[in-house]
N, C-alpha and C positions, 0 to 999 in steps of 0.2 A: 362725640360729646355734644351736649346741648349748647347751643349758642346763646349768648346774652348780649345786651346792649351796653353793659358796663365797659367803659373804655379801658383798653390794656395799653400801657405806656411802653414804647420801645425806643431806645436811644441809639442814635448813629452819630457819634462825635458830639457836636454841639446841638444837633437837631434832634427833636423828639417827635415821634409819631404816635397817634392814638388809634389803636385798632378797635373797631366796633363790629358787632355781629360775628365775632370769631370765638372759637372754643377757648375758654379761659384756662383750662387745665386738662392734662392727659397724664395718666399714671406712668406712661412710657417716657414722659419728659422729666421724671423725678431725678434720674441720675444727672442729666444736663443741668437741672435747676440747682442741685446740690453743688456741682462744680462751679457754677456761675456766681455763687454767693461770695460776698466779701468775707475775709477771715473773721472779723468780729461777728457777723451774722451766722457764719458757719459754726463757730464755737457756741454761740447762744442756742442755735438750733440743736446741736449735739447734746448740750447740757439739758435742754428742755425735754428732748425725747428720752434721755436717760432717766431724768427725774420722773417723767410721766410713766415710763414702764415700771419703775420701782414702786410707784404709788399704786399701780394696778395690782401687782403681785402682793404688795404689803396689805392691801385691802382684802385680798383673798385669804391671806394668813390670819388677819385680824378677825375676819368673820367666823373662823373656826380655830380659836386660840388653842384648843386641846390637840390640834394636829401637830404642833411643834413642841418638843420637850423643853421645859424650863423657860418658855415664853410666858411672861406675866399676862394673865387674862385682862383684856381691855387695854393693853399697852400698844398703841399704834407705833410708838418709836421702836419698840422691840421688833415688831413685824417689819417695819421699814428697813432697819439695819440688817436684819436677817435676810431680807430680800436683796440688799446690796451685796452682802457676802455670797449669797447663792448665785446671783447674776455674774459675779466675777469668778465663780468656782473656787473661792478661797476656802470655805469650810473650816472654820475655827474649831468646831466640835462641841462648843458649849451648848448650842441649840441644834437640834436635828429633828427630822420628821419622824413621827411615831405612829401615824395612821395612814390608811390607804389614800385618803384625801390629801394629806400632807405630802406623801411621796409623789402623787400625780402632779401637784402644783409645783413642787421642787423640780421634778423632771422637766416639766414644760419650761420653767424659768432657766434651767441649765441649757436646754436646747436653744432658747432665745438668746442667751448670753453668748454661746459659741457662734451663732449666726451673726449677731450684731457685731461681735469683735472682728469677725472676718470682713464684714462689709465696711466697717469704719476704718480698719487697717488699709483696705484697698483704696477707699476714697481719699484718705489722708496721703497715701503714697502717690496717687495720681495728682493731687493738688500740689505736692512738693516737687514732683518730677516734671510737671508740665512746664515747658520752656516759655519764658516771657522775654520779649525784646525791650531793651531800655534805649529807645531812640528818642533823641531830643529834636523837636522841630522848631524852627524859628517862629516867633509869634506874629510874623507878618510876611507878606509877599512884596517884592519891590520890582519896579519896572525902570530900567536904566539902559543906556547904550552898551552893547557888547559886540565887538568886532564890527563896529559901524552900523549895527542894527539894534532896535530896541529889543530887550529880552526880559521876560518875566523870570524872577529868581526867588528861590527859597533855600534855606540852609538846614541841613540835617547833621546830627552828631551821634556817634556811638557812645552811649552812657555807661557801658561796661568797660572793664579794664582789660578785656581780651578782644582781639580783632574778630569781627564777623567776616565770614567768607561767603562767596557767591551771592553778593548783595544785589538786589534788583530794586530799582526806583521807578515810581510811577506817579504821574500827575494828571488829574482829570478836571475838566470844567463842565459844570452843568448850569443851564440857564433857561429862562423862558423865551420862547420864540413863537412867531406867528406862522401857522401853516398856510398852505395855498388856499385852504377852505376858510381861512379867517379865524381859526380856533387857536387857543393858546396850547402849547405843548412844551414839555420839559425835554430839552435836548442834552445829550451827553457827548463830550468830546475828549479823546485822549490827546493830551498835549505832548508832542514829541520833545524829548529832552536832548541836549547836546551829547550826553551819554547817560545810559540808564542801567549799566551793569558794571560791577567792580569785582575782581577776584578777591581783594582784601578791602575791608572797610574798618580801619583802625580808629579813626578820630572824627574829623568834621569835614563836610563838603558843602559847596555851594552848587546847587543844581539849577540849570537855566533852560528855558524854552524860548527860542528865538522867534520873535513875532514878525514873520515875513508874510508875503502875499498868500501863502498856503495856510497860515494860522487862523483859527477862528477868532483870535484876538486882534487881528490886523486892523489898525485904525481905531481901536476901542478907546473910549474915554471913561472917566469915572462916572459920569452921568449915565452912560449906557450900561455900565456894570450895575448901577443901582436900579435902573428901570427894568432890567431883565432878571433881577434878584439872583445875580451870579454867585456861585459858590465854587470852591476848589477843594478837591480831595487828593491828598498826598499819602503814599504808602511806601513802606520799606519792608522787603522780605529778604531773608538770608538764613544762614545756617550758623548756629552756635557751635563753636569748636570745643567747648568743654563737655557738653552732654554726649555726643553732638545731636542736634535736632533742628528742624526748621522752625522759624519763628517769624512773626509779622507784627508790624506796628503801623498805625495810621493817624492822620490828623486832618482836620478840615478847616478851611478858611472862608470867612464871609467877605463880601465885596468891600466892606469897610476896612478889611485888613490889608488891602492893596495900597501901596505907597508909590506914587508916580514921582520920578525924578530923584529917587534915592537908591543907594547901593549899600551892601553890607561892608562893614569895616574889615580890614585884614586882621586875622587872629593868629596867623602863623609867623613865627620868627625863627630863623635858622641859628643854630649854635656852632661854635668853632669845632665841636667834636662830631659834627655831622648829624646830630639829632635836631628835631624841630620841637619848639615849644608851642603848644596850642592853648590859647586863652579861652576857656569855656565860659568865663564870666562875661565875655563880650559877644556871645553867639547871636544875640538878638539886636545888637547895636547897628545902626545905619548912619549914613552921612549923606548930605545933599550932593548930587553930582555937580561938579564945577563946570 
């Protein structure tokens, strides 16, 4: 495809990238583009294409009004509604083709209707059957002591009412650093968590990265995070037990989202019957470390 200088916006969490000198469109990306549309845009696109196709065939019938029995000459509304009936293969019988031209156009529209119905049915099925994770991430990161050492922590919660299984958690840091040649480079670090896998993920968890001598955050200050334009990327992958199918969710944090000297409040309270109450309304709440 021919490249152009018009920027193409690509979002990754809260970050946005503008691609230039790239191919803006490839017909092989049509399926992916349709699946990536939001539901309102998908519905509008479907209705727009359906209306456009009917207008094309209605125009063909209107140009030769004598090709359809009992269609009023010059009536575009008759041609349009006959097109809709034909495209849906309804065939009420009031109007029908009477010339070779009419039979050819009707045959083409019926074939188009069968093809479009199959494609739309498949796309809608994929959109409904595609698994999506409902994982809630805390709106901030906190740094507070944990087992005698400072630890970076964030909270994740399962937003569905069924437990996720084989959950895997990941946290990455990326920041600007100076190379040995004196150039700026963006470095990426995987931050080791105290645990990164769970067989069952039913409710909420606090995940921590201990900041020891081996951590890229060892001795870091808020000013250093700002100067290096630090960002953090968190992800959760797991298997939905209802479908079942793998799913993934991610969230990114800016250096401004890091809170020093704070910790998350406790949201679990045990009951006398052995069950635990989890307060999702306090997922993002923190308190100052005493």
